[in-house]
PDB file with one MODEL, atoms N, CA, C and O in Angstrom:
MODEL        1
ATOM      1  N   MET A   1      63.435 -48.150  59.515  1.00  0.00           N
ATOM      2  CA  MET A   1      62.317 -47.593  60.224  1.00  0.00           C
ATOM      3  C   MET A   1      62.763 -47.123  61.602  1.00  0.00           C
ATOM      4  O   MET A   1      63.500 -47.830  62.290  1.00  0.00           O
ATOM      5  N   PRO A   2      62.326 -45.949  62.005  1.00  0.00           N
ATOM      6  CA  PRO A   2      62.696 -45.459  63.340  1.00  0.00           C
ATOM      7  C   PRO A   2      61.923 -46.175  64.440  1.00  0.00           C
ATOM      8  O   PRO A   2      60.849 -46.731  64.211  1.00  0.00           O
ATOM      9  N   ILE A   3      62.492 -46.146  65.626  1.00  0.00           N
ATOM     10  CA  ILE A   3      61.849 -46.729  66.806  1.00  0.00           C
ATOM     11  C   ILE A   3      61.356 -45.578  67.672  1.00  0.00           C
ATOM     12  O   ILE A   3      62.127 -44.685  68.023  1.00  0.00           O
ATOM     13  N   TYR A   4      60.079 -45.599  68.015  1.00  0.00           N
ATOM     14  CA  TYR A   4      59.479 -44.568  68.846  1.00  0.00           C
ATOM     15  C   TYR A   4      59.163 -45.144  70.214  1.00  0.00           C
ATOM     16  O   TYR A   4      58.802 -46.315  70.334  1.00  0.00           O
ATOM     17  N   GLU A   5      59.300 -44.320  71.245  1.00  0.00           N
ATOM     18  CA  GLU A   5      58.973 -44.733  72.609  1.00  0.00           C
ATOM     19  C   GLU A   5      57.716 -43.997  73.061  1.00  0.00           C
ATOM     20  O   GLU A   5      57.565 -42.798  72.828  1.00  0.00           O
ATOM     21  N   TYR A   6      56.825 -44.729  73.706  1.00  0.00           N
ATOM     22  CA  TYR A   6      55.565 -44.170  74.211  1.00  0.00           C
ATOM     23  C   TYR A   6      55.434 -44.497  75.682  1.00  0.00           C
ATOM     24  O   TYR A   6      55.963 -45.502  76.155  1.00  0.00           O
ATOM     25  N   ILE A   7      54.715 -43.629  76.418  1.00  0.00           N
ATOM     26  CA  ILE A   7      54.432 -43.844  77.832  1.00  0.00           C
ATOM     27  C   ILE A   7      53.018 -43.335  78.121  1.00  0.00           C
ATOM     28  O   ILE A   7      52.521 -42.442  77.436  1.00  0.00           O
ATOM     29  N   ALA A   8      52.382 -43.906  79.131  1.00  0.00           N
ATOM     30  CA  ALA A   8      50.998 -43.561  79.460  1.00  0.00           C
ATOM     31  C   ALA A   8      50.893 -42.124  79.958  1.00  0.00           C
ATOM     32  O   ALA A   8      51.779 -41.625  80.652  1.00  0.00           O
ATOM     33  N   VAL A   9      49.792 -41.470  79.591  1.00  0.00           N
ATOM     34  CA  VAL A   9      49.513 -40.119  80.082  1.00  0.00           C
ATOM     35  C   VAL A   9      49.038 -40.205  81.534  1.00  0.00           C
ATOM     36  O   VAL A   9      49.496 -39.442  82.385  1.00  0.00           O
ATOM     37  N   ASP A  10      48.125 -41.130  81.813  1.00  0.00           N
ATOM     38  CA  ASP A  10      47.599 -41.328  83.163  1.00  0.00           C
ATOM     39  C   ASP A  10      47.988 -42.732  83.628  1.00  0.00           C
ATOM     40  O   ASP A  10      47.406 -43.722  83.186  1.00  0.00           O
ATOM     41  N   ALA A  11      48.970 -42.811  84.517  1.00  0.00           N
ATOM     42  CA  ALA A  11      49.502 -44.108  84.939  1.00  0.00           C
ATOM     43  C   ALA A  11      48.493 -44.925  85.734  1.00  0.00           C
ATOM     44  O   ALA A  11      48.566 -46.154  85.722  1.00  0.00           O
ATOM     45  N   GLU A  12      47.562 -44.291  86.418  1.00  0.00           N
ATOM     46  CA  GLU A  12      46.598 -45.026  87.250  1.00  0.00           C
ATOM     47  C   GLU A  12      45.589 -45.814  86.418  1.00  0.00           C
ATOM     48  O   GLU A  12      45.171 -46.895  86.833  1.00  0.00           O
ATOM     49  N   ARG A  13      45.192 -45.303  85.263  1.00  0.00           N
ATOM     50  CA  ARG A  13      44.168 -45.962  84.445  1.00  0.00           C
ATOM     51  C   ARG A  13      44.756 -46.840  83.358  1.00  0.00           C
ATOM     52  O   ARG A  13      43.998 -47.467  82.619  1.00  0.00           O
ATOM     53  N   SER A  14      46.065 -46.913  83.226  1.00  0.00           N
ATOM     54  CA  SER A  14      46.682 -47.620  82.104  1.00  0.00           C
ATOM     55  C   SER A  14      47.099 -49.037  82.484  1.00  0.00           C
ATOM     56  O   SER A  14      47.110 -49.407  83.658  1.00  0.00           O
ATOM     57  N   CYS A  15      47.436 -49.805  81.480  1.00  0.00           N
ATOM     58  CA  CYS A  15      47.891 -51.176  81.702  1.00  0.00           C
ATOM     59  C   CYS A  15      49.371 -51.173  82.084  1.00  0.00           C
ATOM     60  O   CYS A  15      50.036 -50.138  82.037  1.00  0.00           O
ATOM     61  N   HIS A  16      49.864 -52.332  82.458  1.00  0.00           N
ATOM     62  CA  HIS A  16      51.251 -52.462  82.908  1.00  0.00           C
ATOM     63  C   HIS A  16      52.247 -52.091  81.800  1.00  0.00           C
ATOM     64  O   HIS A  16      53.300 -51.518  82.079  1.00  0.00           O
ATOM     65  N   THR A  17      51.920 -52.412  80.569  1.00  0.00           N
ATOM     66  CA  THR A  17      52.824 -52.152  79.442  1.00  0.00           C
ATOM     67  C   THR A  17      53.017 -50.672  79.196  1.00  0.00           C
ATOM     68  O   THR A  17      54.154 -50.205  79.133  1.00  0.00           O
ATOM     69  N   CYS A  18      51.949 -49.928  79.057  1.00  0.00           N
ATOM     70  CA  CYS A  18      52.098 -48.502  78.760  1.00  0.00           C
ATOM     71  C   CYS A  18      52.467 -47.686  79.999  1.00  0.00           C
ATOM     72  O   CYS A  18      52.978 -46.573  79.868  1.00  0.00           O
ATOM     73  N   ARG A  19      52.220 -48.212  81.183  1.00  0.00           N
ATOM     74  CA  ARG A  19      52.633 -47.528  82.410  1.00  0.00           C
ATOM     75  C   ARG A  19      54.154 -47.478  82.506  1.00  0.00           C
ATOM     76  O   ARG A  19      54.720 -46.465  82.917  1.00  0.00           O
ATOM     77  N   ARG A  20      54.814 -48.571  82.127  1.00  0.00           N
ATOM     78  CA  ARG A  20      56.272 -48.628  82.149  1.00  0.00           C
ATOM     79  C   ARG A  20      56.877 -48.008  80.894  1.00  0.00           C
ATOM     80  O   ARG A  20      58.039 -47.603  80.905  1.00  0.00           O
ATOM     81  N   GLY A  21      56.115 -47.930  79.832  1.00  0.00           N
ATOM     82  CA  GLY A  21      56.604 -47.416  78.559  1.00  0.00           C
ATOM     83  C   GLY A  21      56.923 -48.559  77.614  1.00  0.00           C
ATOM     84  O   GLY A  21      57.315 -49.644  78.046  1.00  0.00           O
ATOM     85  N   PHE A  22      56.752 -48.310  76.322  1.00  0.00           N
ATOM     86  CA  PHE A  22      57.039 -49.346  75.333  1.00  0.00           C
ATOM     87  C   PHE A  22      57.614 -48.704  74.080  1.00  0.00           C
ATOM     88  O   PHE A  22      57.426 -47.513  73.829  1.00  0.00           O
ATOM     89  N   GLU A  23      58.321 -49.519  73.299  1.00  0.00           N
ATOM     90  CA  GLU A  23      58.908 -49.078  72.039  1.00  0.00           C
ATOM     91  C   GLU A  23      58.098 -49.657  70.901  1.00  0.00           C
ATOM     92  O   GLU A  23      57.552 -50.756  71.001  1.00  0.00           O
ATOM     93  N   LEU A  24      58.028 -48.903  69.817  1.00  0.00           N
ATOM     94  CA  LEU A  24      57.266 -49.347  68.662  1.00  0.00           C
ATOM     95  C   LEU A  24      57.989 -48.916  67.399  1.00  0.00           C
ATOM     96  O   LEU A  24      58.371 -47.754  67.261  1.00  0.00           O
ATOM     97  N   ARG A  25      58.175 -49.840  66.490  1.00  0.00           N
ATOM     98  CA  ARG A  25      58.822 -49.536  65.221  1.00  0.00           C
ATOM     99  C   ARG A  25      57.735 -49.191  64.208  1.00  0.00           C
ATOM    100  O   ARG A  25      56.879 -50.018  63.890  1.00  0.00           O
ATOM    101  N   ARG A  26      57.782 -47.943  63.700  1.00  0.00           N
ATOM    102  CA  ARG A  26      56.770 -47.464  62.764  1.00  0.00           C
ATOM    103  C   ARG A  26      57.426 -46.678  61.650  1.00  0.00           C
ATOM    104  O   ARG A  26      58.469 -46.064  61.876  1.00  0.00           O
ATOM    105  N   PRO A  27      56.857 -46.673  60.459  1.00  0.00           N
ATOM    106  CA  PRO A  27      57.373 -45.820  59.391  1.00  0.00           C
ATOM    107  C   PRO A  27      57.282 -44.348  59.781  1.00  0.00           C
ATOM    108  O   PRO A  27      56.384 -43.954  60.525  1.00  0.00           O
ATOM    109  N   ALA A  28      58.199 -43.548  59.287  1.00  0.00           N
ATOM    110  CA  ALA A  28      58.263 -42.133  59.663  1.00  0.00           C
ATOM    111  C   ALA A  28      57.068 -41.339  59.131  1.00  0.00           C
ATOM    112  O   ALA A  28      56.716 -40.309  59.704  1.00  0.00           O
ATOM    113  N   ASP A  29      56.444 -41.797  58.053  1.00  0.00           N
ATOM    114  CA  ASP A  29      55.333 -41.042  57.466  1.00  0.00           C
ATOM    115  C   ASP A  29      53.996 -41.296  58.178  1.00  0.00           C
ATOM    116  O   ASP A  29      53.014 -40.611  57.891  1.00  0.00           O
ATOM    117  N   ARG A  30      53.942 -42.250  59.085  1.00  0.00           N
ATOM    118  CA  ARG A  30      52.707 -42.508  59.839  1.00  0.00           C
ATOM    119  C   ARG A  30      52.599 -41.561  61.025  1.00  0.00           C
ATOM    120  O   ARG A  30      53.619 -41.187  61.603  1.00  0.00           O
ATOM    121  N   PRO A  31      51.390 -41.166  61.399  1.00  0.00           N
ATOM    122  CA  PRO A  31      51.233 -40.295  62.579  1.00  0.00           C
ATOM    123  C   PRO A  31      51.537 -41.075  63.859  1.00  0.00           C
ATOM    124  O   PRO A  31      51.472 -42.304  63.882  1.00  0.00           O
ATOM    125  N   SER A  32      51.866 -40.346  64.913  1.00  0.00           N
ATOM    126  CA  SER A  32      52.194 -41.002  66.179  1.00  0.00           C
ATOM    127  C   SER A  32      50.941 -41.575  66.829  1.00  0.00           C
ATOM    128  O   SER A  32      49.823 -41.167  66.515  1.00  0.00           O
ATOM    129  N   LEU A  33      51.141 -42.520  67.734  1.00  0.00           N
ATOM    130  CA  LEU A  33      50.011 -43.160  68.414  1.00  0.00           C
ATOM    131  C   LEU A  33      49.363 -42.198  69.402  1.00  0.00           C
ATOM    132  O   LEU A  33      50.042 -41.378  70.021  1.00  0.00           O
ATOM    133  N   ASP A  34      48.057 -42.303  69.544  1.00  0.00           N
ATOM    134  CA  ASP A  34      47.316 -41.534  70.538  1.00  0.00           C
ATOM    135  C   ASP A  34      46.870 -42.405  71.690  1.00  0.00           C
ATOM    136  O   ASP A  34      46.619 -41.911  72.789  1.00  0.00           O
ATOM    137  N   ALA A  35      46.767 -43.732  71.439  1.00  0.00           N
ATOM    138  CA  ALA A  35      46.271 -44.653  72.460  1.00  0.00           C
ATOM    139  C   ALA A  35      47.113 -45.917  72.476  1.00  0.00           C
ATOM    140  O   ALA A  35      47.696 -46.307  71.465  1.00  0.00           O
ATOM    141  N   CYS A  36      47.165 -46.543  73.629  1.00  0.00           N
ATOM    142  CA  CYS A  36      47.889 -47.804  73.799  1.00  0.00           C
ATOM    143  C   CYS A  36      47.198 -48.889  72.963  1.00  0.00           C
ATOM    144  O   CYS A  36      45.970 -48.971  72.970  1.00  0.00           O
ATOM    145  N   PRO A  37      47.957 -49.718  72.246  1.00  0.00           N
ATOM    146  CA  PRO A  37      47.329 -50.791  71.453  1.00  0.00           C
ATOM    147  C   PRO A  37      46.617 -51.836  72.304  1.00  0.00           C
ATOM    148  O   PRO A  37      45.717 -52.513  71.806  1.00  0.00           O
ATOM    149  N   LEU A  38      46.995 -51.989  73.580  1.00  0.00           N
ATOM    150  CA  LEU A  38      46.376 -53.011  74.424  1.00  0.00           C
ATOM    151  C   LEU A  38      45.174 -52.503  75.199  1.00  0.00           C
ATOM    152  O   LEU A  38      44.098 -53.096  75.125  1.00  0.00           O
ATOM    153  N   CYS A  39      45.340 -51.407  75.946  1.00  0.00           N
ATOM    154  CA  CYS A  39      44.259 -50.950  76.832  1.00  0.00           C
ATOM    155  C   CYS A  39      43.488 -49.744  76.279  1.00  0.00           C
ATOM    156  O   CYS A  39      42.480 -49.341  76.858  1.00  0.00           O
ATOM    157  N   LYS A  40      43.944 -49.179  75.188  1.00  0.00           N
ATOM    158  CA  LYS A  40      43.278 -48.053  74.498  1.00  0.00           C
ATOM    159  C   LYS A  40      43.246 -46.759  75.306  1.00  0.00           C
ATOM    160  O   LYS A  40      42.483 -45.853  74.972  1.00  0.00           O
ATOM    161  N   ASN A  41      44.059 -46.651  76.365  1.00  0.00           N
ATOM    162  CA  ASN A  41      44.174 -45.404  77.118  1.00  0.00           C
ATOM    163  C   ASN A  41      45.199 -44.486  76.443  1.00  0.00           C
ATOM    164  O   ASN A  41      46.062 -44.965  75.708  1.00  0.00           O
ATOM    165  N   PRO A  42      45.113 -43.182  76.682  1.00  0.00           N
ATOM    166  CA  PRO A  42      45.998 -42.237  75.993  1.00  0.00           C
ATOM    167  C   PRO A  42      47.479 -42.432  76.346  1.00  0.00           C
ATOM    168  O   PRO A  42      47.836 -42.682  77.497  1.00  0.00           O
ATOM    169  N   VAL A  43      48.324 -42.310  75.319  1.00  0.00           N
ATOM    170  CA  VAL A  43      49.778 -42.363  75.490  1.00  0.00           C
ATOM    171  C   VAL A  43      50.398 -41.144  74.814  1.00  0.00           C
ATOM    172  O   VAL A  43      49.787 -40.511  73.953  1.00  0.00           O
ATOM    173  N   LYS A  44      51.628 -40.831  75.224  1.00  0.00           N
ATOM    174  CA  LYS A  44      52.351 -39.742  74.583  1.00  0.00           C
ATOM    175  C   LYS A  44      53.727 -40.247  74.165  1.00  0.00           C
ATOM    176  O   LYS A  44      54.278 -41.176  74.754  1.00  0.00           O
ATOM    177  N   LYS A  45      54.262 -39.604  73.128  1.00  0.00           N
ATOM    178  CA  LYS A  45      55.564 -39.994  72.627  1.00  0.00           C
ATOM    179  C   LYS A  45      56.633 -39.455  73.566  1.00  0.00           C
ATOM    180  O   LYS A  45      56.568 -38.303  73.995  1.00  0.00           O
ATOM    181  N   ARG A  46      57.614 -40.287  73.885  1.00  0.00           N
ATOM    182  CA  ARG A  46      58.687 -39.912  74.803  1.00  0.00           C
ATOM    183  C   ARG A  46      59.957 -39.664  73.996  1.00  0.00           C
ATOM    184  O   ARG A  46      60.226 -40.363  73.019  1.00  0.00           O
ATOM    185  N   VAL A  47      60.719 -38.686  74.402  1.00  0.00           N
ATOM    186  CA  VAL A  47      61.995 -38.406  73.740  1.00  0.00           C
ATOM    187  C   VAL A  47      62.967 -39.515  74.104  1.00  0.00           C
ATOM    188  O   VAL A  47      63.160 -39.824  75.280  1.00  0.00           O
ATOM    189  N   SER A  48      63.574 -40.109  73.091  1.00  0.00           N
ATOM    190  CA  SER A  48      64.485 -41.218  73.338  1.00  0.00           C
ATOM    191  C   SER A  48      65.917 -40.838  72.991  1.00  0.00           C
ATOM    192  O   SER A  48      66.177 -39.787  72.405  1.00  0.00           O
ATOM    193  N   ARG A  49      66.820 -41.703  73.361  1.00  0.00           N
ATOM    194  CA  ARG A  49      68.232 -41.470  73.078  1.00  0.00           C
ATOM    195  C   ARG A  49      68.512 -41.640  71.593  1.00  0.00           C
ATOM    196  O   ARG A  49      67.816 -42.373  70.890  1.00  0.00           O
ATOM    197  N   VAL A  50      69.531 -40.958  71.139  1.00  0.00           N
ATOM    198  CA  VAL A  50      69.936 -41.052  69.743  1.00  0.00           C
ATOM    199  C   VAL A  50      71.158 -41.934  69.661  1.00  0.00           C
ATOM    200  O   VAL A  50      72.092 -41.783  70.448  1.00  0.00           O
ATOM    201  N   ASN A  51      71.162 -42.850  68.720  1.00  0.00           N
ATOM    202  CA  ASN A  51      72.287 -43.732  68.527  1.00  0.00           C
ATOM    203  C   ASN A  51      73.240 -43.101  67.523  1.00  0.00           C
ATOM    204  O   ASN A  51      72.905 -42.958  66.347  1.00  0.00           O
ATOM    205  N   SER A  52      74.417 -42.727  67.982  1.00  0.00           N
ATOM    206  CA  SER A  52      75.407 -42.155  67.079  1.00  0.00           C
ATOM    207  C   SER A  52      76.662 -43.013  67.130  1.00  0.00           C
ATOM    208  O   SER A  52      77.140 -43.341  68.216  1.00  0.00           O
ATOM    209  N   PRO A  53      77.196 -43.377  65.987  1.00  0.00           N
ATOM    210  CA  PRO A  53      78.388 -44.219  65.993  1.00  0.00           C
ATOM    211  C   PRO A  53      79.599 -43.457  66.520  1.00  0.00           C
ATOM    212  O   PRO A  53      79.726 -42.251  66.305  1.00  0.00           O
ATOM    213  N   LYS A  54      80.467 -44.153  67.195  1.00  0.00           N
ATOM    214  CA  LYS A  54      81.691 -43.555  67.722  1.00  0.00           C
ATOM    215  C   LYS A  54      82.872 -44.065  66.908  1.00  0.00           C
ATOM    216  O   LYS A  54      82.995 -45.265  66.661  1.00  0.00           O
ATOM    217  N   LEU A  55      83.724 -43.164  66.502  1.00  0.00           N
ATOM    218  CA  LEU A  55      84.939 -43.560  65.810  1.00  0.00           C
ATOM    219  C   LEU A  55      85.999 -43.873  66.850  1.00  0.00           C
ATOM    220  O   LEU A  55      86.269 -43.058  67.732  1.00  0.00           O
ATOM    221  N   THR A  56      86.590 -45.029  66.749  1.00  0.00           N
ATOM    222  CA  THR A  56      87.610 -45.407  67.715  1.00  0.00           C
ATOM    223  C   THR A  56      88.975 -44.865  67.322  1.00  0.00           C
ATOM    224  O   THR A  56      89.845 -44.688  68.175  1.00  0.00           O
ATOM    225  N   LYS A  57      89.167 -44.601  66.038  1.00  0.00           N
ATOM    226  CA  LYS A  57      90.428 -44.053  65.569  1.00  0.00           C
ATOM    227  C   LYS A  57      90.144 -43.132  64.395  1.00  0.00           C
ATOM    228  O   LYS A  57      89.131 -43.295  63.715  1.00  0.00           O
ATOM    229  N   PRO A  58      91.018 -42.168  64.146  1.00  0.00           N
ATOM    230  CA  PRO A  58      90.794 -41.310  62.975  1.00  0.00           C
ATOM    231  C   PRO A  58      90.983 -42.112  61.691  1.00  0.00           C
ATOM    232  O   PRO A  58      91.782 -43.047  61.642  1.00  0.00           O
ATOM    233  N   LEU A  59      90.247 -41.738  60.667  1.00  0.00           N
ATOM    234  CA  LEU A  59      90.359 -42.430  59.394  1.00  0.00           C
ATOM    235  C   LEU A  59      91.703 -42.139  58.750  1.00  0.00           C
ATOM    236  O   LEU A  59      92.142 -40.989  58.715  1.00  0.00           O
ATOM    237  N   SER A  60      92.348 -43.161  58.247  1.00  0.00           N
ATOM    238  CA  SER A  60      93.602 -42.973  57.536  1.00  0.00           C
ATOM    239  C   SER A  60      93.313 -42.808  56.052  1.00  0.00           C
ATOM    240  O   SER A  60      92.181 -42.994  55.605  1.00  0.00           O
ATOM    241  N   VAL A  61      94.335 -42.460  55.299  1.00  0.00           N
ATOM    242  CA  VAL A  61      94.188 -42.286  53.850  1.00  0.00           C
ATOM    243  C   VAL A  61      93.786 -43.607  53.209  1.00  0.00           C
ATOM    244  O   VAL A  61      92.934 -43.626  52.320  1.00  0.00           O
ATOM    245  N   SER A  62      94.378 -44.699  53.641  1.00  0.00           N
ATOM    246  CA  SER A  62      94.034 -46.003  53.055  1.00  0.00           C
ATOM    247  C   SER A  62      92.599 -46.405  53.406  1.00  0.00           C
ATOM    248  O   SER A  62      91.911 -47.003  52.580  1.00  0.00           O
ATOM    249  N   ASP A  63      92.135 -46.081  54.632  1.00  0.00           N
ATOM    250  CA  ASP A  63      90.746 -46.369  55.003  1.00  0.00           C
ATOM    251  C   ASP A  63      89.782 -45.572  54.132  1.00  0.00           C
ATOM    252  O   ASP A  63      88.767 -46.102  53.679  1.00  0.00           O
ATOM    253  N   ALA A  64      90.097 -44.296  53.898  1.00  0.00           N
ATOM    254  CA  ALA A  64      89.235 -43.452  53.072  1.00  0.00           C
ATOM    255  C   ALA A  64      89.185 -43.967  51.643  1.00  0.00           C
ATOM    256  O   ALA A  64      88.113 -44.004  51.038  1.00  0.00           O
ATOM    257  N   LYS A  65      90.331 -44.365  51.092  1.00  0.00           N
ATOM    258  CA  LYS A  65      90.362 -44.883  49.714  1.00  0.00           C
ATOM    259  C   LYS A  65      89.603 -46.192  49.594  1.00  0.00           C
ATOM    260  O   LYS A  65      88.884 -46.410  48.619  1.00  0.00           O
ATOM    261  N   SER A  66      89.760 -47.072  50.591  1.00  0.00           N
ATOM    262  CA  SER A  66      89.058 -48.362  50.522  1.00  0.00           C
ATOM    263  C   SER A  66      87.544 -48.193  50.696  1.00  0.00           C
ATOM    264  O   SER A  66      86.771 -49.055  50.278  1.00  0.00           O
ATOM    265  N   SER A  67      87.123 -47.085  51.311  1.00  0.00           N
ATOM    266  CA  SER A  67      85.696 -46.810  51.470  1.00  0.00           C
ATOM    267  C   SER A  67      85.103 -46.121  50.246  1.00  0.00           C
ATOM    268  O   SER A  67      83.893 -45.904  50.184  1.00  0.00           O
ATOM    269  N   GLY A  68      85.943 -45.776  49.270  1.00  0.00           N
ATOM    270  CA  GLY A  68      85.442 -45.186  48.041  1.00  0.00           C
ATOM    271  C   GLY A  68      85.573 -43.682  47.947  1.00  0.00           C
ATOM    272  O   GLY A  68      85.064 -43.081  47.001  1.00  0.00           O
ATOM    273  N   PHE A  69      86.242 -43.055  48.906  1.00  0.00           N
ATOM    274  CA  PHE A  69      86.428 -41.605  48.864  1.00  0.00           C
ATOM    275  C   PHE A  69      87.643 -41.241  48.018  1.00  0.00           C
ATOM    276  O   PHE A  69      88.599 -42.010  47.920  1.00  0.00           O
ATOM    277  N   THR A  70      87.593 -40.077  47.418  1.00  0.00           N
ATOM    278  CA  THR A  70      88.736 -39.539  46.698  1.00  0.00           C
ATOM    279  C   THR A  70      89.533 -38.675  47.659  1.00  0.00           C
ATOM    280  O   THR A  70      88.992 -37.750  48.265  1.00  0.00           O
ATOM    281  N   VAL A  71      90.812 -38.973  47.799  1.00  0.00           N
ATOM    282  CA  VAL A  71      91.670 -38.244  48.724  1.00  0.00           C
ATOM    283  C   VAL A  71      92.458 -37.208  47.929  1.00  0.00           C
ATOM    284  O   VAL A  71      93.155 -37.541  46.970  1.00  0.00           O
ATOM    285  N   LEU A  72      92.338 -35.945  48.345  1.00  0.00           N
ATOM    286  CA  LEU A  72      93.043 -34.856  47.675  1.00  0.00           C
ATOM    287  C   LEU A  72      94.119 -34.294  48.599  1.00  0.00           C
ATOM    288  O   LEU A  72      93.958 -34.271  49.819  1.00  0.00           O
ATOM    289  N   GLU A  73      95.223 -33.839  47.994  1.00  0.00           N
ATOM    290  CA  GLU A  73      96.303 -33.230  48.749  1.00  0.00           C
ATOM    291  C   GLU A  73      96.511 -31.817  48.221  1.00  0.00           C
ATOM    292  O   GLU A  73      96.517 -31.598  47.010  1.00  0.00           O
ATOM    293  N   ARG A  74      96.680 -30.864  49.121  1.00  0.00           N
ATOM    294  CA  ARG A  74      96.841 -29.471  48.729  1.00  0.00           C
ATOM    295  C   ARG A  74      98.265 -29.240  48.220  1.00  0.00           C
ATOM    296  O   ARG A  74      99.233 -29.521  48.927  1.00  0.00           O
ATOM    297  N   ARG A  75      98.390 -28.732  46.999  1.00  0.00           N
ATOM    298  CA  ARG A  75      99.691 -28.451  46.391  1.00  0.00           C
ATOM    299  C   ARG A  75     100.038 -26.972  46.447  1.00  0.00           C
ATOM    300  O   ARG A  75     101.193 -26.610  46.676  1.00  0.00           O
ATOM    301  N   ASP A  76      99.055 -26.127  46.240  1.00  0.00           N
ATOM    302  CA  ASP A  76      99.271 -24.689  46.209  1.00  0.00           C
ATOM    303  C   ASP A  76      97.973 -24.039  46.668  1.00  0.00           C
ATOM    304  O   ASP A  76      96.997 -24.732  46.952  1.00  0.00           O
ATOM    305  N   LYS A  77      97.957 -22.742  46.739  1.00  0.00           N
ATOM    306  CA  LYS A  77      96.764 -22.030  47.173  1.00  0.00           C
ATOM    307  C   LYS A  77      95.632 -22.277  46.170  1.00  0.00           C
ATOM    308  O   LYS A  77      95.677 -21.785  45.042  1.00  0.00           O
ATOM    309  N   GLY A  78      94.635 -23.027  46.580  1.00  0.00           N
ATOM    310  CA  GLY A  78      93.494 -23.332  45.721  1.00  0.00           C
ATOM    311  C   GLY A  78      93.727 -24.454  44.735  1.00  0.00           C
ATOM    312  O   GLY A  78      92.857 -24.719  43.906  1.00  0.00           O
ATOM    313  N   VAL A  79      94.892 -25.140  44.791  1.00  0.00           N
ATOM    314  CA  VAL A  79      95.202 -26.227  43.856  1.00  0.00           C
ATOM    315  C   VAL A  79      95.322 -27.533  44.645  1.00  0.00           C
ATOM    316  O   VAL A  79      96.118 -27.644  45.577  1.00  0.00           O
ATOM    317  N   TYR A  80      94.517 -28.512  44.249  1.00  0.00           N
ATOM    318  CA  TYR A  80      94.548 -29.816  44.894  1.00  0.00           C
ATOM    319  C   TYR A  80      94.777 -30.889  43.845  1.00  0.00           C
ATOM    320  O   TYR A  80      94.317 -30.771  42.710  1.00  0.00           O
ATOM    321  N   GLU A  81      95.496 -31.942  44.236  1.00  0.00           N
ATOM    322  CA  GLU A  81      95.742 -33.068  43.341  1.00  0.00           C
ATOM    323  C   GLU A  81      95.301 -34.348  44.044  1.00  0.00           C
ATOM    324  O   GLU A  81      95.267 -34.430  45.272  1.00  0.00           O
ATOM    325  N   LYS A  82      94.963 -35.351  43.219  1.00  0.00           N
ATOM    326  CA  LYS A  82      94.615 -36.646  43.788  1.00  0.00           C
ATOM    327  C   LYS A  82      95.846 -37.258  44.417  1.00  0.00           C
ATOM    328  O   LYS A  82      96.952 -37.134  43.892  1.00  0.00           O
ATOM    329  N   ARG A  83      95.656 -37.903  45.517  1.00  0.00           N
ATOM    330  CA  ARG A  83      96.764 -38.533  46.239  1.00  0.00           C
ATOM    331  C   ARG A  83      96.902 -39.962  45.849  1.00  0.00           C
ATOM    332  O   ARG A  83      97.783 -40.658  46.354  1.00  0.00           O
TER     333      ARG A  83
ENDMDL
END
C-alpha cells in the first residue's frame, strides 16, 4: 500500500496534526482525503519523496544467475548463446 502525505489547506483553522502534515497508508484505489480525520477541516495531498533503491555495485554474472535471470553472451551478429 502506498503512503500519502496530507497537509492543511488553512493552517489557522486546523489542528496541530494536519497543520504540520501527516502520513496515511491507504489503498491506491481509494480516493484521496478531503478532510482531516481529527478536526474535519480541509486537507490537500502533498507531493512526497520517492523511495528508489540504490545499487552499490554493478550486478555480476553470478549475481544475475542466482537471482534467476538468464545470462546471454553475444557470439555473432544477432546470435546469442546462454552463458
